N, C-alpha and C positions, 0 to 999 in steps of 0.2 A: 604503628600499623604494620602488619606483616607485608613482606614483598610478595605480591600475588602474581606477578607477571609470569614466572616459570610455570605455575599451575595453570594459569589462563592459557598459555601456549600449548601445554600438554593436552588440555581438553580440546583446544581448537584444532590441533593436529588430528585428534580422533574424530571430531565432528566433521571436519572437511573430508575425511576419508569415506564417510557415508555418502552414497549417491542419492541425493534428494532433489534431483532436477525436476522442474515442473514447468512445462510438460517434460516427460510423459507422466509424472507424478505416480511412479510405481513404488509407493511407500506403504509399508505394512506396519503392524503394531509392534513388531520386533525391531531388530536393527538399531537405529539411532535411539529409539525409545527404550529399548532394553539397556542401552548404554547409560542413558540419563538416569533411569531408575537406580542403576547400580551405583551411580556417583552421588546420589542424594539419600544417604542413610538417615533415618529418623524422620523422613517425609512420608506422608500419606499420599500414595501415587495412584491416580486413576487414568487409565488409557482408554480412549473411546475411538472406535472406527466409525467415521461418518460416511464411508463409502467412497469409491473412486479415488483411493489414495489420500483422502483427507483424514488425518489422524491427529488427535490432540492428547496431550498429557497435562493433567493438573496435579501439581506437586505442592502440598501444603504442610507446613510445620507450625504447630501452635494454633493461635487464633488471630491471624492478621486481618486487617480491614483494607489492605492495599494489595493489588495483584500486579506482578510484572508479566508482560506478554512479549514473546519473541517467536518469530516464525523460523522454521528450520528448512523450509524448501528454498531452492535457489532457481535462478533462471537456467536455461540450457547453456552449456559451454559452446565455444565456437572454435574453428580451426585457427583463429588468431592467437590462441594461447601459446606461449613459448615453451611450456612444459605441462606435465600432467596436472590438470586443474584440481584433482582430488588428492594431491600430495602437497602438504603445506611446506612452503619455503620461507625461511626466516632470515632476513638480512639484519644489518646493524640497526635499522630503524623501522622495518615494516614486516608484516606477515602477509604472504601472498598465497591465495587459494580460492577456489570457487566457494562463495558464500562468506569469506572471511570478513568482508565489509558489510554485506547484506544477507544475514545479520548474525551469522554463527559466532562472530567475535563476542557479541553481547551475551549469547547463550553460554559460551565458555566462561565469561567473566561472572555471570550469575552463579554458575555452579561453584566456581572457585571461591567466590565471596560467601556463599551459603555454608561451605565447609570451613570457612575461617571464623564463622559466628555461630551462636547457639540460639538466637532469638527467633521470633515469629517471622515466617516468610511464606510467600505464595508465588508460584511460577506457573504460567500457562504457556506451554509450548504447542505450536500449531504447525500445519504443513500444507496450507492451501492459499497462502497470501498472494503468491505469484500468478495465480490462475483467475483472479477476479471472481472467486467462488468461495466466499467466506463462510463455509459450513461450520468450521470449528468455532469461530467466534460467535456465530448466530446461535449455535447449540448451547454454548457456555452462557451467553446472556439470557437465554430463555429459561434457564434453571434458577433455582433459589440459591444463588451463589454467596450472598451476604457481603460482598465487597462494596466499598464506597468510592475507592480511588483506583485508577489504573495508569500504569506507566508503560508505554508501548515502545519497544526497542526498534529504532530505525536509525540510519546514519545521520546524526545531527551534530557531529563534531563535539559531542559532550555538552550540548546546550539544550535546555528545555524549550521545545517548540510548542507554543500554545494554540496556534491557528494554522490551518492550511486549507487549500481549496477542496471542493468536492469534485466528483467526476461523474460524467454520464456518457454512455456510448449508445449510439442510435443506428438502426438500419432503416433506410428509406428505399421504397420501391416505386418507380414511376411507370405509368402506363402510357403506351403509344399505340400506333396503328401502322403495321408494316405496309410498305408500298414502294413504288419506284421513286428514287431520289430526285427525279426531274420534276415531280409534282409540286405545285405551290403549297399543298397541305403539309409538306415536310417541315415548314417553320413551326407549326403547332402540333403536328401529329408525332413528331420525333421525340421519343422518351428521353434521349440524351440531351436534346435541346432543353427540355423541361428541367432536367437535372442541373444543367449549367445555369439556367435562369435562377433556379433555387439557390445555387451556390453563390451567385453574385449578390442576391438579396440577403443571404445569411451573412456574408462578409460585411455588408453594410450594417447589419444588426450588431455584429460584434464591435465594429468600429464605434458605433454609437454608445457602447458601454465603457469606453475608455476612461471616463471620469469616475466610474464606480470604485469604491475603495473600502477596505476593512483591515484593520490591524497591520498596516504596512503593505498589504497587497492591493494591487490596482488593476482594473479592467477584467475582461472575460477572456480566458484562454480558449482557443477553438482550433480544431484541425479536421480537415477532410482527408481521411486516410485511404479511401479506396473508392474508385468509380469503375463500374463495369456495365456493359450493355452493347446492344447493336450486333450486326452480323457482318456487314462490309460497307464500304464507302458509298455504294450506289443503291443501298436499301435503307429505307426509313427505319430507324431503330424502334422495334415494337416494345421494348422494355429496357429499363436501366435500374441499376442498384447503386446506392451511395451509402458508405459507412463513414460516419463522422462522430466526433466526440467534443465535448466542451467541459471546461473546469471552472465552475462558478465560485464566487466568493461566498463566505458564510452569510453575507447579507443578501445574496440573491435567492429568489424563489425558483427552484428548479422546475416545478410544474408550470409556472408562468413562462419560463424560458422555452419549455417544450412547445407551448402553444404559439409562441412567437416564431420559433423556428419552423413549425408546421405551416404557419401562415405565409412563410416566404415562398411557398410553392404556388403556382398558378392554380386557380380553382379547378378541381376535377383531375389534376395531373397526378396526385398522389394516390397510389393503390394501397400503400402500407406505410405506417410510421410506427416503429417499434423500438422502445428503449430496451437495449439488451443488457445493460448493467448500470447500476447507480450506487454511488458511494457518497454519503453526506459529507458536508464540510465539517471542519473542526474549528470551533465548537459547533455542535449541531443545534438547530433551533432557528427561530426567526431572529431578526436583527437584535432586538432587545435582549432576549434570553441568551443568544449566542455571546453577546458582550458580557453578560452576567457570569456565564460559565467560564469565559476566558479569564475574568478577574479571579474567580475561585481557583482555577488552575494555577494562575500566577502566585496566589497566596500559598498554595501547597508547595510549588517549586521553590519559592523563597524560603519557606519554612524548612525545607530539606537542604538548603544551602546550595542550590543549583543555579548556575548562570542562565539567564533568560536569553534565548536566541530570537532571531527574526522569524516572522511567519514564512512559510515555504509554499511553493507551487505544487509540489508532488503530493499525492494522496496516500494516506495510511489508514489502517484499521482502528486507529485511535478514535476516529469519528464515530465508529460503531459503538464503542464504549460510551462516548459522550451522548449519542442518541438514546442509549439505554438508561441514561440518568447518572452515570458515574462521572466524577471529576477526572478528566483524562488529559494527558499531554504526551508528547513524543520525546524520547530521550535515549540516545545511544552513541556508541563510538563510531568513528569513521566519517567519511565525506560522501555525500550522495553522488558526487562526480565519479567516484570509483565503482558504485553499484552498477551491475550488469555489464561491466567492462571486461575485456580480455586482460588477464593477469591482474585481476581484482586484488586490492590490498587494503589493509588497515594499518595505520601507524601504531607502533608499539606504545608510544606515549599516550595515545588515545585509549588503548586497551587498559593500560595501567591506571589512567585517570578514572575511567569508567568503573573499573573494579574497586578502586579505593572509595569512590562515591557510593557504590552499592553496599560496601561494608559499613560505611558511616550511616547510610539510611537504615539498614537492617539493625544496626546497633541502637538506633534511636526509635525503633518501631514500638 
């Protein structure tokens, strides 16, 4: 097997140099996509602009039935970086740069592996994963793509992850009635009081789910991320807003959970309950079908000689492929602990191992 690491690092250096931060997602059809097209000779390449900086590239060689997906957008950099985040730094054991771990390292390895082999291959590069706005994947899955399996690149330490939580984000608006804080009606008319009562009931709901489990995951993840409202201490708050999110197991019914969270509010207190984003669990489906899909994904990963990892708490777009009927799992180099961190890095050994496995997979396609 050829030594691919020098080629992987060469591509990774070029990919990191492209500014694909999201937000602001100022990404066009040229730039990084021109680069990838130039590095994939012999591939049929189709670039699609989905609007607002969401761009995808589907590169196909031959007639594969399996597609590899990797997103090219990154989170914004911070002042905590010790050097220019768009200049790759390579030490004796790691490659440091914005997106190196999440997940341009995988993109670089896919390109290097493709050029080391001549067999069938299909890569879907996207640029909207970090925005919770999966236009690229939705458009791809809506077309007659012809693929049966999907391997989604995210940092999993080169282990095949077969299951992860879903995700749902919610906006709540509570109604109140302004007045002097000395009034007895403040206890019930204050929208912030209603929001706090809702929060206590919601926390009790989550604690009651501690015994739920699926594929090594247990309980319901929950977070109140933002509470706003009121005017000042001596005025009854006429309105309040809460933003919260939860991460269900594949065995949870998201719609049923929404009904339960909504019922945590006092009758008449809620003016608005709006789900602002939803991502299904992996595998998608009800409890029975999710387990069946998990076993199918395990068989595919076993057949490709990939080690099976534990289920994870973070969400990925693999669930969207699963929801569309493809056998899907998550597999990529790097550790999720490095994703979104200052001086983000991926270990060189992980890049080499991932590239070697892609060469093997493409060779057996």
